[in-house]
N, C-alpha and C positions, 0 to 999 in steps of 0.2 A: 749579456743574458746568461744567467746561471743554468746549470744542467737541470736543476729541479724545475725552473721556470719553463725551459724548453720542453721538458717532458710533459708538464701540465698543459702547455699550449698544444702539443701534439695530440694528447688525449682528448682535449676539448674539440679539436678539429675533427678527429675520428668520430666522436660522439655526435657532433653536429651533422656531419655528412655520412651517415651510416650506409646509405645505398651506394654512394660513390666509393667508399672504402671497401665495401663488399665486392663491387664490380672490379675494382683495381686488384684486389687480392685474387679474385677468380681469374682475371687475365694473366696475372703473374704465374699462378699455378698451372694454367693451361699451357703457357709458353714454356715453362720448365719441363712439364711432362712431354711436350712435343719434341724438345731438344733431346731429352733422355731417350725417348723411343726411337728417334732417328739415328742416334749414335748406336743404340743397341741393334737396330736393323742393319746398319752398315757393318758393324762388327760381325754379325751373324752371316751376312752375305759374303763377306771376305773369307770367313772360316769355311763356308760351304764351297766356294770357288777353289780355295787352296786344297781342300780335301779332294775335290774332283780331279784337280791337276795332279795331286799326289797319287791317285789311283791309276793314272795313265802310265806312269813309269818315267824313268829318266831319259830314255832315248826315243820317246814316242813323239814329242812335240817339236816341230821345226818351224821356225819363223824366218822368212826370207823377205827381202825388200823387193818391190815390184820393179821390173825393168821396163824402160821405155818412158813415154810421156804420161800425162795424167788422164788422157782420154783416148778414144779411138779403139782400134782393134787390139793393140798390144798393151793397152793401159791396164791399170789394176782393177780390181773389182770383179774378176772372174768373167769377163766378157767372152762371148763365144757365139756360136750359131744358136738360133732359137728353135 
């Protein structure tokens, strides 16, 4: 099949099934827009968190591992008296 024949065949298929072609195009556009917006939201959130952590200073944030088991009185999660 030559390139010209394939192109004619594709155009004929698009013209025959206009609604299917339009819905497929719409679905692709919505999918691409969703991916682009999610990436933009992720990058914006990351920048906001980094900005907030930068405002805290270098010696303010301390991360320590919890001591003891995974539950009970001495477990992690800030357990204490109610």
